[in-house]
MARRO-899346 format. One line per field, with one value per residue (C-alpha): residue in three letters; residue number from 1; x, y, z. Coordinates in nm, 2 decimals. Layout:
res: c(ALA_...)
n: c(NUM_...)
X: c(X_...)
Y: c(Y_...)
Z: c(Z_...)
END
This chain:
res: c(MET_LEU_LEU_PRO_PHE_ALA_GLY_ARG_ASP_ASP_ASN_GLU_ARG_ARG_VAL_ILE_ILE_ASN_SER_VAL_GLY_PRO_VAL_TRP_GLU_GLY_ASN_GLN_VAL_TRP_LEU_ILE_LEU_GLY_GLY_GLY_ALA_ILE_PHE_ALA_ALA_TRP_PRO_GLN_LEU_TYR_ALA_VAL_SER_PHE_SER_GLY_PHE_TYR_LEU_ALA_MET_PHE_ALA_ILE_LEU_VAL_ALA_LEU_ILE_VAL_ARG_PRO_VAL_ALA_PHE_LYS_PHE_ARG_SER_LYS_CYS_GLU_GLU_PRO_ALA_TRP_ARG_ALA_ARG_TRP_ASP_TRP_ALA_LEU_PHE_VAL_SER_GLY_PHE_VAL_PRO_ALA_LEU_ILE_PHE_GLY_VAL_ALA_ILE_GLY_SER_VAL_LEU_GLN_GLY_VAL_PRO_PHE_ARG_PHE_SER_ASP_ASP_MET_HIS_ILE_PHE_TYR_ASP_GLY_SER_PHE_PHE_GLY_LEU_LEU_ASN_PRO_LEU_ALA_LEU_LEU_CYS_GLY_LEU_VAL_SER_VAL_ALA_MET_LEU_VAL_MET_HIS_GLY_GLY_ALA_TRP_LEU_GLN_LEU_LYS_THR_GLN_GLY_ALA_VAL_ALA_ASP_ARG_ALA_ARG_LEU_TYR_GLY_SER_VAL_ALA_ALA_ILE_VAL_THR_ILE_ALA_LEU_TYR_ALA_ALA_ALA_GLY_ILE_ALA_LEU_TRP_LEU_TRP_VAL_ASP_GLY_TYR_GLY_VAL_THR_SER_ALA_LEU_PRO_VAL_THR_GLY_PRO_SER_ASN_PRO_MET_LEU_LYS_THR_ALA_GLU_LEU_GLN_PRO_GLY_ALA_TRP_PHE_ILE_ASN_TYR_ALA_ALA_HIS_ALA_TRP_LEU_TRP_LEU_ALA_PRO_GLY_ALA_GLY_PHE_ALA_GLY_ALA_LEU_LEU_ALA_LEU_LEU_GLY_LEU_ARG_LEU_ARG_ARG_GLU_VAL_LEU_GLY_LEU_LEU_GLY_SER_ALA_LEU_GLY_ILE_ALA_GLY_ILE_ILE_LEU_SER_VAL_GLY_ALA_SER_MET_PHE_PRO_PHE_ILE_LEU_PRO_SER_SER_ILE_ASP_LEU_PRO_ALA_SER_LEU_THR_VAL_TRP_ASP_SER_SER_SER_SER_HIS_LEU_THR_LEU_PHE_ILE_MET_LEU_VAL_VAL_THR_ALA_VAL_PHE_ILE_PRO_ILE_ILE_VAL_ALA_TYR_THR_SER_TRP_VAL_TYR_HIS_VAL_LEU_TRP_VAL_LYS_VAL_ASP_ALA_GLU_ALA_ILE_ARG_ASP_ASP_ARG_GLY_HIS_ALA_TYR)
n: c(1_2_3_4_5_6_7_8_9_10_11_12_13_14_15_16_17_18_19_20_21_22_23_24_25_26_27_28_29_30_31_32_33_34_35_36_37_38_39_40_41_42_43_44_45_46_47_48_49_50_51_52_53_54_55_56_57_58_59_60_61_62_63_64_65_66_67_68_69_70_71_72_73_74_75_76_77_78_79_80_81_82_83_84_85_86_87_88_89_90_91_92_93_94_95_96_97_98_99_100_101_102_103_104_105_106_107_108_109_110_111_112_113_114_115_116_117_118_119_120_121_122_123_124_125_126_127_128_129_130_131_132_133_134_135_136_137_138_139_140_141_142_143_144_145_146_147_148_149_150_151_152_153_154_155_156_157_158_159_160_161_162_163_164_165_166_167_168_169_170_171_172_173_174_175_176_177_178_179_180_181_182_183_184_185_186_187_188_189_190_191_192_193_194_195_196_197_198_199_200_201_202_203_204_205_206_207_208_209_210_211_212_213_214_215_216_217_218_219_220_221_222_223_224_225_226_227_228_229_230_231_232_233_234_235_236_237_238_239_240_241_242_243_244_245_246_247_248_249_250_251_252_253_254_255_256_257_258_259_260_261_262_263_264_265_266_267_268_269_270_271_272_273_274_275_276_277_278_279_280_281_282_283_284_285_286_287_288_289_290_291_292_293_294_295_296_297_298_299_300_301_302_303_304_305_306_307_308_309_310_311_312_313_314_315_316_317_318_319_320_321_322_323_324_325_326_327_328_329_330_331_332_333_334_335_336_337_338_339_340_341_342_343_344_345_346)
X: c(1.93_1.98_1.98_2.40_2.43_2.21_2.25_2.58_2.48_2.23_1.95_1.95_1.94_1.60_1.51_1.51_1.35_1.09_1.01_0.90_0.79_0.39_0.39_0.66_0.47_0.10_0.39_0.60_0.29_0.14_0.46_0.28_-0.04_0.19_0.32_-0.05_-0.20_0.04_-0.04_-0.40_-0.37_-0.12_-0.02_0.25_0.41_0.44_0.52_0.82_0.93_0.94_1.08_1.36_1.45_1.41_1.77_1.75_1.38_1.52_1.79_1.51_1.28_1.56_1.64_1.29_1.32_1.57_1.43_1.12_1.42_1.62_1.30_1.22_1.59_1.79_1.65_1.70_2.00_2.19_2.54_2.70_2.83_2.48_2.27_2.54_2.49_2.17_2.19_2.36_2.12_1.86_2.06_2.11_1.79_1.68_1.97_1.92_1.52_1.61_1.95_1.78_1.48_1.65_1.84_1.55_1.39_1.71_1.73_1.40_1.43_1.70_1.49_1.50_1.61_1.32_1.13_0.82_0.81_0.51_0.26_0.35_0.58_0.86_1.22_1.46_1.82_2.01_2.13_2.16_2.47_2.34_2.14_2.42_2.48_2.57_2.26_2.09_2.34_2.30_1.89_2.04_2.13_1.93_1.68_1.90_1.94_1.56_1.50_1.74_1.62_1.25_1.42_1.62_1.32_1.11_1.33_1.35_0.97_0.92_1.27_1.44_1.77_2.13_1.94_1.70_2.07_2.22_1.91_1.89_2.26_2.25_1.86_1.98_2.30_2.10_1.82_2.10_2.24_1.89_1.84_2.18_2.21_1.84_1.96_2.24_2.00_1.83_2.09_2.24_1.83_1.85_2.17_2.26_2.00_1.72_1.37_1.05_0.82_0.47_0.54_0.11_-0.19_-0.19_-0.53_-0.64_-0.99_-0.81_-0.68_-0.36_-0.11_0.17_0.29_-0.03_0.18_0.58_0.80_1.12_1.41_1.38_1.64_1.46_1.14_1.07_1.08_0.82_0.53_0.67_0.67_0.32_0.20_0.34_0.13_0.34_0.63_0.47_0.58_0.98_0.95_0.74_1.08_1.33_1.07_1.00_1.40_1.44_1.16_1.27_1.55_1.45_1.23_1.55_1.77_1.50_1.38_0.99_0.95_0.62_0.74_1.03_0.86_0.61_0.83_1.07_0.73_0.67_0.99_0.96_0.64_0.76_1.05_0.83_0.56_0.82_0.95_0.57_0.55_0.82_0.76_0.37_0.21_0.51_0.54_0.80_1.01_1.24_1.55_1.58_1.24_1.10_0.73_0.72_0.72_0.47_0.18_-0.02_-0.27_-0.18_-0.06_-0.33_-0.62_-0.94_-1.24_-1.38_-1.10_-0.96_-1.40_-1.33_-0.99_-1.16_-1.50_-1.22_-0.99_-1.28_-1.42_-1.14_-0.85_-1.04_-1.09_-0.74_-0.62_-0.85_-0.73_-0.38_-0.47_-0.64_-0.26_-0.03_-0.29_-0.22_0.10_0.22_0.42_0.77_0.93_1.12_1.42_1.35_1.05_1.30_1.60_1.33_1.19_0.80_0.57_0.76_0.72_1.15)
Y: c(0.04_0.29_0.08_0.00_0.37_0.53_0.32_0.25_0.04_-0.18_-0.03_0.20_-0.03_-0.16_0.22_0.20_-0.19_-0.10_0.24_-0.03_-0.35_-0.27_-0.19_-0.36_-0.68_-0.52_-0.26_-0.54_-0.76_-0.44_-0.57_-0.95_-0.74_-0.56_-0.92_-0.99_-0.73_-0.78_-1.12_-1.00_-0.70_-0.74_-1.16_-1.10_-0.81_-1.04_-1.35_-1.21_-0.96_-1.30_-1.52_-1.27_-1.11_-1.43_-1.39_-1.04_-1.15_-1.45_-1.22_-0.96_-1.26_-1.38_-1.05_-1.05_-1.37_-1.23_-0.91_-1.11_-1.40_-1.13_-0.96_-1.27_-1.41_-1.12_-1.07_-1.46_-1.44_-1.12_-1.23_-0.92_-1.07_-1.25_-0.93_-0.74_-1.02_-1.01_-0.69_-0.66_-0.87_-0.63_-0.42_-0.61_-0.69_-0.31_-0.23_-0.51_-0.49_-0.08_-0.18_-0.44_-0.25_0.08_-0.16_-0.32_0.01_0.15_-0.20_-0.14_0.20_0.11_-0.22_-0.59_-0.83_-1.03_-1.19_-1.40_-1.74_-1.74_-1.93_-1.65_-1.88_-1.57_-1.57_-1.39_-1.35_-1.17_-1.22_-1.12_-0.93_-0.77_-0.56_-0.45_-0.14_0.24_0.40_0.08_0.10_0.47_0.43_0.15_0.46_0.67_0.45_0.33_0.72_0.82_0.51_0.67_0.99_0.82_0.61_0.95_1.15_0.84_0.81_1.16_1.08_0.83_0.89_1.09_1.18_1.08_0.83_1.11_1.32_1.05_0.99_1.42_1.38_1.07_1.17_1.53_1.36_1.13_1.38_1.58_1.25_1.22_1.54_1.52_1.15_1.22_1.45_1.31_1.01_1.24_1.39_1.04_0.92_1.23_1.26_0.86_0.64_0.58_0.55_0.37_0.50_0.33_0.35_0.17_0.25_0.13_-0.10_0.01_-0.25_-0.52_-0.85_-0.91_-0.98_-0.69_-0.87_-0.67_-0.32_-0.20_0.01_0.17_0.37_0.69_0.95_1.15_0.95_0.91_1.27_1.35_1.30_1.54_1.79_1.68_1.75_1.95_1.88_1.59_1.83_1.83_1.47_1.47_1.86_1.71_1.42_1.74_1.94_1.64_1.58_1.97_1.94_1.69_1.84_2.17_1.90_1.75_1.99_2.20_1.98_1.97_1.59_1.61_1.81_1.59_1.22_1.38_1.57_1.24_1.07_1.35_1.30_0.92_0.95_1.25_1.00_0.69_0.87_1.05_0.72_0.61_0.93_0.90_0.59_0.55_0.38_0.11_-0.08_-0.28_-0.25_-0.55_-0.48_-0.72_-0.72_-0.38_-0.47_-0.78_-0.44_-0.49_-0.15_-0.07_-0.26_-0.48_-0.69_-0.63_-0.89_-0.90_-0.66_-0.88_-0.94_-0.57_-0.48_-0.74_-0.62_-0.24_-0.39_-0.50_-0.25_0.01_-0.20_-0.31_-0.07_0.21_-0.08_-0.15_0.17_0.30_0.07_0.13_0.49_0.39_0.17_0.42_0.66_0.43_0.42_0.77_0.80_0.86_0.48_0.58_0.44_0.38_0.13_-0.05_-0.03_-0.14_-0.41_-0.28_-0.14_-0.26_-0.59_-0.67)
Z: c(2.09_2.37_2.70_2.72_2.65_2.87_3.12_3.36_3.62_3.67_3.85_3.60_3.28_3.47_3.51_3.12_3.04_3.29_3.10_2.81_3.00_3.02_2.66_2.44_2.35_2.22_2.04_1.88_1.76_1.53_1.31_1.27_1.18_0.92_0.78_0.76_0.60_0.33_0.29_0.26_0.01_-0.24_-0.19_-0.46_-0.31_0.04_-0.20_-0.35_-0.08_0.20_-0.01_-0.21_0.08_0.30_0.52_0.61_0.70_0.87_1.04_1.18_1.29_1.49_1.64_1.72_1.86_2.09_2.24_2.50_2.56_2.69_2.85_3.07_3.12_3.20_3.58_3.67_3.79_3.96_3.84_3.63_3.35_3.30_3.31_3.05_2.80_2.77_2.75_2.50_2.37_2.37_2.17_1.86_1.85_1.85_1.62_1.39_1.29_1.26_1.01_0.79_0.75_0.62_0.38_0.27_0.17_0.00_-0.21_-0.31_-0.42_-0.69_-0.79_-0.65_-0.92_-0.92_-1.25_-1.35_-1.56_-1.81_-1.52_-1.30_-1.07_-0.84_-0.94_-0.73_-0.86_-0.58_-0.23_0.11_0.01_-0.27_-0.03_0.10_-0.15_-0.06_-0.11_0.11_0.38_0.39_0.44_0.70_0.89_0.80_1.04_1.29_1.39_1.37_1.55_1.82_1.83_1.90_2.16_2.28_2.32_2.48_2.81_2.80_2.88_3.12_3.30_3.47_3.66_3.46_3.25_3.11_3.07_2.84_2.69_2.59_2.48_2.24_2.10_2.09_1.84_1.72_1.54_1.36_1.20_1.07_0.93_0.79_0.67_0.56_0.33_0.20_0.14_-0.08_-0.26_-0.34_-0.53_-0.69_-0.79_-0.87_-0.89_-1.17_-1.10_-1.27_-1.48_-1.64_-2.02_-2.06_-1.96_-1.58_-1.53_-1.21_-1.20_-1.43_-1.32_-1.08_-1.34_-1.36_-1.66_-1.85_-1.84_-1.98_-1.75_-1.79_-1.61_-1.59_-1.43_-1.20_-1.17_-0.82_-0.80_-1.09_-0.79_-0.64_-0.89_-1.07_-0.69_-0.46_-0.19_-0.14_-0.02_0.30_0.41_0.34_0.46_0.81_0.82_0.86_1.05_1.33_1.34_1.39_1.69_1.89_1.84_2.00_2.24_2.36_2.41_2.59_2.80_2.64_2.71_2.50_2.21_2.19_2.13_1.91_1.72_1.70_1.59_1.31_1.12_1.14_0.94_0.73_0.67_0.59_0.39_0.16_-0.01_-0.04_-0.21_-0.42_-0.57_-0.61_-0.78_-0.71_-0.44_-0.58_-0.85_-1.06_-1.11_-1.41_-1.54_-1.53_-1.66_-1.35_-1.10_-0.90_-0.87_-0.61_-0.83_-1.03_-0.78_-0.47_-0.42_-0.52_-0.46_-0.25_0.00_-0.02_0.09_0.42_0.48_0.50_0.71_0.92_0.96_1.04_1.30_1.50_1.41_1.69_1.91_1.92_1.90_2.20_2.47_2.39_2.40_2.77_2.82_2.76_2.90_3.25_3.28_3.11_3.46_3.45_3.60_3.96_3.99_4.37_4.28_4.07_4.35_4.62_4.37_4.37_4.07_3.81_3.54_3.53)
END
């Protein structure tokens, strides 16, 4: 998202692109892994969300498909207009997923218009434009701001000179905006959005059938978990503290502090949503008992056990070699090397 703004000429933009050149493709695969994990662990969640949010998911996929094309095609021609078009394509490929993921979270917090028939057939009664309500758009802007903050912190770490200076400026502004919008979203959630509560016994070892419970709307329900378990306040606290640390790291030119603070802020903001909604993962706004929880929409114990074993074996391996890649490529991107066409990917 920062590419057209932090880079003012072709060489500076190539510096920005090559700062993520060796790792972006591997990072993007984690999105595929996440989708596969949802399908395996919560098949009903996968079915409802991917079919109900079809157009939103389609827009995200188009953006993510455009990204590798833009990375590969940008340097195929030296014409400035050609490269400028691909630069804006890269901007869109970053902005659209960031916005839509946030909008989706805002919509989930308000409930999604889906229901089940007697034979558990899924019906989604919403539309793409129904997602674009004020709270959802506010959450979308929180998502965009926090990722711009992270991008600024990353560019401060990986670049130098004018590019790093502009990244600090944009990242600092984004950190302030993140804090303000995150606070506004929390206040809006408290004042104007009713949460969901289970009003019957919630079977945690029974069949995967959400219709075996009853639920109702409750004012302030998304904050009940925080009242019952004070330690959960660590999540929103990390969201604010991380963004503040990112701001300090950017303004004080503390590169590692800026990046780690930004990562902490993003983790805190995302975890605060999970802490608010638990045990719900996808509430229904038109058929409250159909709301999906962690337990009544999960796969079988055997499937979850196999996932646990596979995850315990392979995730540490993936994290280990990914960490090694980042260690090897820790140095800053050299603008002179980019200008001389040596030692770079794009």
